[in-house]
C-alpha positions, 0 to 999 in steps of 0.5 A: 500500500504505497499510496497511503496508510489505510484504515478501512471501515464498514459503514453498513447502516449509512453506506449499505455495506460498501467500504470506504477508506477513512484515513490517508497519510504518508505520501498524500500532501497535507492539502489533499489529505484535508480535502479527502477527510472533508469528503469523508465527513460529507459522505457519512452525512450522505451529502454526496455531491459535496463529498464528490466536490471535496474528493475532486479537490483532493485529486486535483492536488494529488492526481494519483490519490487512489483513496480519493478515487475510491471514495469519490466512486462510492459517493457517485455510486450512492448518487446514482452515477453508476458509470462515474463510480465504475470509472473512479474505482477502475482508476483507483485500481490502475493506480494501486493494483492491490487496492482490495477495497476498490475491487470490492466496491467495483464488484458491487457496481458491476453487479448492479450494471449487469456484469455478474461475471466481472463482479465475481472476477473482482471478488475472486481477486481479493478472496484471500484477505476478504473471505472471512468477511460476512459482507464479502460472502454476501456480495459473492452470493449475490453475484452467483445468483445473477449467474444462475448458480444457486449452489454456489450462491447458497454456499456463500450465503450460508458462509456469510451467516455463519460468520455473522448470524445477524447479517440482515442482507444475507438473510434477506437475499438467501430468502429470495434464493429459497423463494425462487426455488419454491422453498417457502418455509426456509424463506419465511424463516429467514425473512422473519429473522431479518425483519426482527433485526431490522423492521424497516429493511425494505427488501425483506418487507418486499420479500414478505409481501411475495410470500404472502401473495404466494398463499393468496393473502393479497391484502396483507401482502399489499401492506408489506409492499407499501412499507417497502415503498415507504423506504424506497418509493421508486424501487422498480421491483417493489412498484411491480409487486404492488401493481401485481397485487392491485391487479389481483385485488381487482384494481387495474386502473391503479396498477397500470401507472405503477407497472409502467413506471417500473418498466420505465426504470428497469425494462429488463425485469421479466416479472414486470412484463408479465404484470403488464400482460396480466393487465392487458389480459384483464382488459381483453386486450389480448394481442397486447397481453401476448406481446408482453408475455412473450417479452417476459419469456425472452428475458426470463422464461422461468417466471412463475406461471408465464406459460400458463398465461401465454397459453391462455392468450394464444387460445383467446386469439384462436391459436390452439397449437400455440396454446397447447405448446405453451401449456406443455412447456408450463407443465414441464416447468411444474405449473399445475394450472398449465397442466390442467389447461393442457389436459382440458383443451389439448389432445 
């Protein structure tokens, strides 16, 4: 660490688990170090634009200030500038190829921008010094989920919780993995534990909503997703979940603007395209419904009951062969409704 002496701290509550460098001495000029420390104060206060300004001043005074690039990257990331954060983390690594904190932070950005393989590569680069960190294991597990590698994701979540049983993020995300595998009881146990530790954990609240919806308890599920949205009002997954519940509660007019906003914020979410298809199906706009369902299929064919709905739309459009093919695919995936429809209408 030729750049400066680093004291890395984990600001889990204020900064969501990303590490910042809290002190910098030795090679840094006194003036650059002063701007750097002022930036840290603003970062911890969540005054991200001010933090960016101070870190930029530090970099002006000392252009090879890797720590300032790392912390400015974190401020940009928290200010929703993913590209800027990625560039700053990469520059910090270019200056200091052994800068583990920057690799960890870049892995988070890569994961959120869709490069799960790049995220795993960065995390593996720092495995030796970080492997006994519960937060490292949580992030590694998240990346394996995105790579559709549930066994390694499960192992990493288990390791994270072995290291710290109170890791709310790991509990919440392991519950989501259980849910995707239809293991609802262990998912419920993890969510209850997460919410006992932090009743305002928005992802846990949303996951509890999904569990309730899975049992048909749509009214109570709506209350939980509303609590999640109170914490993160524009989160696209939560918006879509609420839209889906409103459709199930026969409130399609209220659902439509929510699913539209969800897709505007993230048009790669197959579940939101399915929700839009359900809206159109309920409005007897079958061609539009089928288009939405097919888009969901393109993005993620494993979405629950997707082929049941595709078959329903195809049958309404007088396409019996296409309907039967969709229901057959749903039956293979374990969808009981698709199986029943195929038994009724297909020979």
